[in-house]
Structures are given as structure tokens and as C-alpha cells.
C-alpha positions in Angstrom: -114.2 147.0 40.7 -110.6 145.5 41.2 -110.7 141.8 41.4 -107.5 140.1 42.8 -107.4 136.5 41.4 -105.4 133.9 43.3 -107.2 130.7 41.6 -107.6 130.3 37.9 -111.1 129.0 38.4 -112.1 132.4 39.8 -111.8 134.3 36.6 -113.2 134.2 33.0 -110.4 133.4 31.1 -111.9 134.0 27.8 -112.5 137.8 29.0 -109.2 138.0 30.3 -107.6 136.8 27.1 -109.4 139.4 25.3 -107.2 141.9 27.2 -104.1 140.2 25.9 -105.3 139.2 22.6 -103.9 142.2 20.7 -100.7 142.1 22.2 -100.3 138.5 21.0 -101.0 139.7 17.4 -97.7 141.3 17.2 -95.7 138.3 17.8 -97.7 135.5 16.2 -95.9 135.4 13.0 -92.5 135.0 14.9 -94.1 132.3 17.5 -96.2 130.3 15.0 -94.9 130.7 11.5 -96.6 128.0 10.1 -100.1 128.9 11.4 -102.5 131.3 9.9 -103.6 134.0 12.2 -106.9 132.4 13.6 -105.0 129.3 14.2 -102.2 131.2 15.8 -104.5 133.1 18.3 -106.2 129.6 19.2 -102.7 128.2 20.0 -101.5 131.1 21.8 -104.7 131.3 23.9 -104.2 127.6 25.0 -100.5 128.3 25.9 -101.5 131.5 27.8 -104.1 129.7 29.6 -101.8 127.0 30.7 -99.1 129.8 31.7 -101.7 131.7 33.8 -102.7 128.2 35.5 -99.1 127.5 36.5 -98.6 131.2 37.3 -101.3 131.1 40.0 -100.4 127.8 41.5 -97.6 129.9 43.4 -99.1 131.6 46.6 -97.1 134.5 45.9 -98.7 135.3 42.6 -102.0 136.9 41.5 -103.7 138.4 38.7 -105.3 141.7 39.3 -108.3 142.9 36.8 -110.2 146.0 36.3 -113.8 144.8 36.0 -117.0 146.8 35.6 -120.4 145.3 34.6 -118.8 141.9 33.7 -116.3 143.6 31.3 -112.4 143.1 31.9 -110.8 146.4 30.9 -107.4 146.0 32.0 -105.2 143.6 34.0 -101.7 142.8 35.3 -99.8 140.0 37.1 -98.7 140.7 40.7 -95.9 138.8 42.4 -95.2 139.2 46.1 -91.4 139.2 46.4 -91.1 139.5 50.1 -94.4 139.3 52.3 -92.5 140.7 55.4 -91.0 143.6 53.6 -94.2 144.1 51.5 -92.2 144.2 48.1 -94.1 143.4 45.1 -93.4 143.2 41.3 -96.1 144.2 38.8 -95.9 143.0 35.3 -97.7 142.6 32.0 -100.2 145.5 32.5 -102.5 145.7 29.6 -105.8 147.3 28.6 -108.2 145.9 26.2 -107.7 147.8 22.9 -111.5 148.6 23.0 -111.1 150.7 26.1 -107.4 152.4 25.5 -106.8 156.0 27.0 -109.8 156.0 29.3 -107.9 155.8 32.5 -108.5 151.9 33.3 -104.9 151.0 33.8 -104.3 154.1 36.0 -107.3 153.1 38.0 -106.3 149.6 38.2 -102.9 150.3 39.5 -104.0 153.1 41.9 -106.6 151.0 43.5 -104.3 148.0 43.9 -101.6 150.2 45.7 -104.3 151.4 48.0 -105.2 147.9 48.9 -101.6 146.8 49.3 -100.5 149.8 51.3 -103.7 150.0 53.6 -101.8 149.6 56.8 -98.1 149.4 56.0 -95.4 150.7 53.7 -94.9 148.9 50.5 -92.5 148.7 47.5 -93.7 147.8 44.0 -91.4 147.6 41.1 -92.4 147.2 37.4 -90.0 146.9 34.5 -91.0 149.0 31.6 -89.4 149.5 28.1 -88.3 153.0 27.5 -90.0 153.0 24.2 -93.4 152.3 26.0 -94.2 155.9 26.7 -97.8 155.2 27.6 -97.0 152.5 30.0 -94.3 154.8 31.7 -96.9 157.7 32.1 -99.4 155.4 33.5 -97.1 154.3 36.2 -95.8 157.9 36.9 -99.5 159.2 37.4 -99.8 156.3 39.9 -96.7 157.5 41.9 -94.0 155.3 40.2 -90.5 157.0 39.9 -88.0 156.1 37.2 -85.2 154.3 38.9 -82.3 152.8 36.8 -84.7 152.0 34.0 -87.3 150.7 36.4 -90.7 152.4 37.6 -90.6 151.9 41.3 -93.5 152.8 44.0 -92.5 153.4 47.5 -95.0 154.3 50.2 -93.9 155.9 53.0 -96.7 154.8 55.1 -99.6 156.4 56.8 
């Protein structure tokens, strides 16, 4: 099930954070050099929770999560850039480490694109590092094309 979250209280942040927890491990020493690993994770979780609360205060922002049987598999943040032109920006796509390479991110993006393009043309952009081959391939499976180092999805409509 794809869940579009517009309000922080409509999600289980602890389950959501588990998706992003491992990505945070990479930078913990840089961000919190004086803290041990467990203290760093706790601090990062607090800061990321506050960030998501602020992010969701904008009516143009949402968090989209792939959930099955109360398990959070993958997620991303979605920003509506221009409602009239149906332009969106997809960022921070991540999959829980326990569920890598099982198609959850592909399913999440594909189903979200179907929801967004139900009755109109859409344009969705996503900036991905060239070195993130897995994410580039996932986006390409969902119809994104590489454009000036960006993955862009343009739906020609029904």
C-alpha cells in the first residue's frame, strides 16, 4: 500500500526512521564526532524528526511510504513545485536495509506516478548522484530518463 503523508501525526516516525537509519550511519562520525554510535543515532533521530515535522508544514510537501502489513519498506519526500503545471520533485528515496533488492522502491515510485498522473500529464524530477547506480536503475525502471545528470519522468497523458 502506498501511503501519502501530509501530516506528521499520520505516520509512525519510528518505523519511518528505520528506513533512513542506515543512511545516517554513514555520516554519524562527521555530524556528531564527540558522540558514540548509539548517542549519534539518537541525536540524528531527534533532528530528523524535527526536520520532517517542518517539511510537512508546507502544503506542497508530503512523505510517500510503501507499507505492507504495518511494515515500512521504502519512502521518499515529494514536493509539489507547480500544482497547475503538475510538476513535482522526488527526493530522498530510500529502502530499509532488510528489504533491499526486492522491488519496493520501484513499486513505490511506479504507484505514486500512477496516482499523480491519474487524469493529467505530469513532470517529476529527481536528482541522483551518478555513482548511485541502484537508484538510477530504479528510476529508469519507472520511466525516468537521464537529463543533464537528472532523472526526469514526463507523462504524455492518457
